[in-house]
C-alpha positions in Angstrom: 115.0 150.9 60.0 115.0 152.0 63.6 118.0 154.3 64.5 119.4 154.4 68.0 122.0 156.8 69.4 124.9 154.9 71.1 127.5 156.7 73.2 130.8 155.9 75.0 130.8 158.1 78.1 134.0 156.6 79.6 135.8 158.6 76.9 134.9 161.8 78.7 131.3 162.8 79.5 129.5 164.0 82.6 126.0 163.0 83.5 124.9 166.4 82.2 126.4 165.7 78.8 124.7 162.4 78.6 121.4 164.0 79.6 121.8 166.6 76.9 122.4 163.8 74.2 119.5 161.7 75.5 117.0 164.5 75.5 118.2 165.7 72.1 117.8 162.1 70.8 114.3 162.0 72.2 113.3 165.4 70.8 114.7 164.5 67.4 112.7 161.3 67.1 115.4 158.6 67.5 114.3 155.3 68.8 116.7 154.9 71.8 119.6 156.3 73.8 122.2 153.6 74.6 125.5 153.8 76.4 128.5 151.6 76.9 129.4 150.0 80.3 133.0 150.8 80.9 135.1 152.2 83.7 138.3 153.1 81.9 138.9 155.3 78.8 140.3 153.8 75.7 142.8 155.5 73.3 144.4 158.9 73.4 141.7 160.9 75.2 141.7 162.4 78.7 138.6 160.6 79.9 137.9 163.5 82.2 136.0 163.7 84.5 136.1 159.9 84.7 133.6 157.1 84.3 129.9 157.1 85.2 128.0 154.0 86.1 125.7 152.9 83.4 122.7 151.8 85.4 122.8 154.8 87.8 122.9 157.0 84.7 120.0 155.2 83.0 118.0 155.4 86.2 118.3 159.1 86.2 117.6 159.4 82.5 114.5 157.3 83.0 113.0 160.1 85.0 114.2 162.8 82.6 112.8 161.3 79.5 109.4 160.1 78.5 109.4 158.2 75.2 112.9 157.1 74.2 114.1 153.6 75.0 117.2 153.3 77.2 119.8 150.6 77.4 123.4 149.3 77.5 125.5 147.9 74.6 126.6 146.0 76.6 126.6 145.6 80.4 129.7 143.6 81.4 128.7 140.4 83.2 131.9 140.6 85.2 130.8 143.9 86.9 127.7 142.7 88.7 126.3 139.6 90.3 123.2 138.5 88.5 120.8 138.9 91.4 121.7 142.6 92.1 121.8 143.2 88.4 118.2 141.9 88.1 117.1 144.3 90.8 118.8 147.3 89.2 117.5 146.7 85.7 114.0 145.9 87.0 114.0 149.1 89.0 115.1 151.3 86.1 112.5 149.6 83.9 109.8 150.5 86.4 111.2 154.1 86.6 111.0 154.4 82.9 107.6 152.9 82.4 109.0 149.8 80.6 111.5 151.5 78.3 114.6 149.5 79.1 116.6 147.1 76.9 119.4 145.1 78.5 122.5 144.3 76.5 124.6 141.8 78.4 128.1 140.4 77.5 131.0 138.6 79.1 133.2 141.7 79.7 136.4 142.0 77.7 138.6 145.0 78.7 141.0 143.6 81.3 142.5 147.0 82.2 139.3 148.3 83.7 139.0 145.2 85.9 142.5 145.6 87.3 142.0 149.3 87.7 139.0 148.8 90.0 139.7 145.5 91.6 137.2 143.4 89.6 138.0 139.7 89.0 138.7 138.9 85.4 138.4 135.1 84.8 139.3 133.3 81.6 137.2 133.8 78.5 135.8 130.3 78.9 134.7 131.0 82.5 133.3 134.3 81.5 131.0 132.6 78.9 130.0 130.0 81.5 129.1 132.8 83.9 127.2 134.7 81.2 125.0 131.7 80.4 124.1 131.3 84.1 123.5 135.0 84.4 121.0 134.9 81.6 119.2 132.0 83.1 119.0 133.7 86.5 117.8 137.0 85.1 115.0 135.3 83.2 114.2 133.1 86.2 114.0 136.0 88.7 111.9 138.2 86.4 109.6 135.3 85.3 108.9 134.0 88.8 105.2 134.7 89.6 104.6 137.2 92.4 104.4 135.6 95.8 106.7 132.7 94.8 110.4 132.2 95.3 113.2 131.4 92.9 116.2 129.1 93.4 119.1 128.3 91.1 122.1 126.0 91.5 124.9 126.4 88.9 128.6 126.0 88.8 129.2 129.7 89.5 126.1 131.1 91.1 123.6 129.7 93.7 120.4 131.4 94.6 118.2 130.0 97.4 114.5 131.0 97.9 115.0 134.5 96.4 111.8 136.6 96.6 112.5 137.5 93.0 111.7 141.1 93.5 111.2 143.8 92.2 109.5 142.9 89.0 110.2 144.9 85.8 107.4 146.8 84.1 107.3 144.3 81.2 106.2 140.8 82.1 109.1 138.5 81.9 111.6 141.3 81.9 113.1 143.8 79.4 114.3 142.7 75.9 117.8 141.1 76.2 120.4 141.9 73.6 123.4 139.7 73.0 126.2 141.0 70.8 129.4 139.8 69.4 131.1 138.1 66.5 132.0 134.7 67.9 131.4 131.7 65.7 130.0 129.2 68.1 129.2 130.2 71.7 127.7 133.6 70.9 125.2 132.3 68.3 124.2 129.5 70.7 123.6 131.9 73.5 121.7 134.3 71.2 119.5 131.5 70.0 118.7 130.4 73.5 118.3 133.7 75.3 118.3 136.9 73.1 115.4 139.0 71.9 118.0 140.8 69.8 121.3 139.9 68.3 123.8 142.8 67.6 127.0 142.8 65.5 129.2 145.7 66.5 131.6 147.5 64.2 132.0 145.0 61.4 131.7 145.5 57.7 128.5 144.7 55.8 129.6 141.4 54.5 131.0 140.2 57.9 127.7 141.3 59.6 125.7 139.2 57.1 127.8 136.2 58.0 127.3 136.7 61.7 123.5 137.0 61.2 123.5 133.8 59.2 125.3 131.9 62.0 122.7 133.0 64.5 119.9 132.1 62.1 121.5 128.6 61.8 121.8 128.3 65.6 118.1 129.3 66.0 117.1 126.6 63.4 119.3 124.0 65.1 117.7 124.9 68.5 114.2 124.7 67.1 113.6 128.3 68.0 110.4 129.7 66.4 110.2 133.0 68.3 111.5 135.9 66.1 114.8 137.5 66.9 115.7 141.1 66.0 119.0 141.5 64.1 120.9 144.8 64.5 124.3 146.3 64.0 126.4 149.1 65.5 128.5 151.5 63.5 130.6 154.6 64.3 128.9 157.5 62.6 130.4 160.6 61.1 128.1 162.6 58.8 128.5 166.0 57.1 126.8 168.0 54.5 130.0 168.3 52.5 133.5 166.8 52.6 134.9 169.6 54.8 132.2 168.9 57.5 132.8 165.2 57.3 136.5 165.8 57.8 136.0 168.2 60.7 133.9 165.7 62.5 136.3 162.8 61.8 139.2 164.9 63.2 137.2 165.7 66.3 137.1 162.0 67.2 140.7 161.3 66.1 139.8 159.2 63.0 140.5 159.4 59.3 137.7 159.8 56.8 138.8 157.0 54.4 139.0 154.6 57.3 135.6 155.6 58.6 134.0 155.2 55.2 135.4 151.7 55.0 134.7 150.6 58.6 131.8 152.8 59.7 129.1 155.1 58.5 130.9 158.2 57.2 130.1 160.7 54.5 127.2 162.8 53.3 123.6 162.0 54.4 123.0 160.1 51.1 126.1 158.0 51.6 124.8 157.0 55.0 121.4 156.2 53.7 122.8 154.0 51.0 125.0 152.1 53.4 122.3 151.7 56.0 120.2 150.2 53.2 122.8 147.5 52.8 122.5 146.5 56.4 118.7 146.5 55.9 119.1 144.1 53.0 120.8 141.6 55.4 117.8 141.7 57.7 118.9 144.3 60.2 115.9 146.0 61.7 117.8 148.4 64.0 121.1 150.3 63.7 123.0 151.8 66.6 124.8 155.0 65.5 127.9 155.4 67.7 128.3 159.1 68.4 131.7 159.7 69.8 131.7 163.5 70.0 128.8 163.9 72.5 129.1 167.7 72.5 128.2 168.0 68.8 124.4 168.1 69.1 124.3 169.6 65.6 125.5 166.2 64.4 122.4 164.6 65.8 120.2 167.2 64.2 121.7 166.5 60.8 121.3 162.7 61.2 117.7 163.3 62.3 116.7 165.6 59.4 118.7 164.1 56.5 119.1 160.4 57.4 116.5 159.1 59.8 113.4 159.6 57.6 115.0 158.1 54.6 116.0 154.6 55.8 
């Protein structure tokens, strides 16, 4: 099982804090550093000093790291036009030497859209736009050098794009589609995703979501493998007092975290991660909400990572 560190910087993290977590994750042998793509805090936190842009941050981290993969879980399709997004992601992929994964979704948090003047269409339209965005990204990245790319859809039109720059990986970075929808999400994942992610659901629910995507892949006649992954809030401690201290630091209760996330001693985490593995998950995103607690990462690396 590959373990990836997943952060929520909009809750209150400078670039320097994110850099410290990314470098610690790399030094400790984790597979990747991922971050959310949000512009407004959630819940009862200050959010200071305010949001940081995901792709500007990842571009900087690309030059500050050398091995660890970098990505978003997930970029909001409402925030960026697909053409400029293709440029940004391809550039960061080049800057990192091909270490980027792109998680892309519809966008869902209306408050951040109204706060920063970003249009927020209906859910149906957001899914329509996401599907066109996925087609455009793959089209731009897959166009041979020296040729142009055009696209005519209901929401986006591209005419004779030079389709540059190209990402480091031919065809573009791996694309991650996440969510728990019963119909549209499995269909989009089967058609476009290299990886399908289920965020913050219990083991049994995650298994059901995996099965729906497997069925959609079969229905579409897809033969290319797809990576199945999950994301869980993590709160680990050597004893109950340490678990409780870390839960309190992120404003959560230990019983609730044990039920809905990964909480407890290292062995408890190893056992629960194993259950996700039995469902076919190859990768698990550990959502670290207290980004200043680097000792938490050290514990996860030394007592969990090598045992899953």
